[in-house]
C-alpha positions, 0 to 999 in steps of 0.5 A: 281153627280149621277142619281136616278129614272130619277132625276139629283141629285147633293150631296153637303151640303145643302144651303137654297137659299130661307131663305137667302137674300144674294148671295150664297157664293160658287155657285158650292157648290148649290145642286139641284134635277131636276125632269127629266133628262134634254135635256141639258145632250144629245149630241146635247146639248154638241156637236151639240149646240157648234158647231152651237155657233163657226160657228155663233160666227165666222160669227158675228165677220166678219160682226160686225168687222168694226162696232165694231171697230167704236163703239171703237172708239166712245167710246174713242172719247167720254170718257176716258178709257177703251173701254171695260168693264169686270165683273165676271159672274156666268156660267154653274155649278156655274164656274165663268168667265169674261164676256166682253162688250163695256163700256157703263157707266163713269168709277169709277162712285161714285154712282157706287160704292154706288150701288156695296157697299149698301146690296141691291145694286144689287136691286138698280141697276136693278131699275135704269136700269129698269126705264132708268134713271141711271146717270152712263150711257153715251151719246154714251153708252145709244145709245149702249144699246138701240140697244143691241150693247155693248153686241157685245164683248160677241161673244169671250166669245162664242168662248171660251166657257164660253157662248152660242148664246142661253141661260139664260143670264149671272148674277152676284153672287149677283143676285143669290139669286133672282132665289130662288129655280129656281137658279138649272135650271139657273146652268144648262145651258150655259149662252147666248148672247140671250135667252127666257127672252130678246125676251120676254121683257127684262128690262120690266119684273121683276126678278121673271118672268127673273127666270121663263123664264129661267126655262121654257127655261132649262126644254124645251131646244131643238135645234128647240126652239133655232132657234126660240128664234134666229130668235125672237132676231132680231126684239126685238133688232130692235124694242128695246124690253125691252132695257134701 
């Protein structure tokens, strides 16, 4: 990486994201030039934000320990194993990591396999989730998704440093092409437990708007902005804004 006249330049072979309908094969090889040096390069993002993330995640762990245990028991009673769902996501700089959730879908669903195997599987899955008619979702899973409780295990991702309390919601590799020229902004930040997209409508918005919101967050990042999003997250979750 080098800096040139206020620009952050990543010098790897060029990949034309706009022209390819498929996911980028190696996200870490995506080159990008950002027009300004982002605040995400500052010590405030690297150290102050990280300290607040750890403190916040520990507090959440204490507060939700008993509710989390009850949720795990409810999943065990109402559907077969496992309690947790683990999936690979794209992290900062394109580094992959495994995200954890309370399982909200039926395991080994035939429709799940079809959606993942289909060339437009990610679009199919997005549309099913957006309409709220995904037949893979269990009864308890529907409740968890409505109140965003299925995301709770990601506090461990925050403690590990894979995620932050606030940032772009982590995406799967198949979704990278949906960001097109804005993928660079997503890759510049640490994915978040909550973010601008979640408090602005979530599933009520299309993927293009999601990408634009993530880019806006990265361009204008500040600790004050993170606090505002965190405060907006509470009424957004309680009001089930965009929840499916």
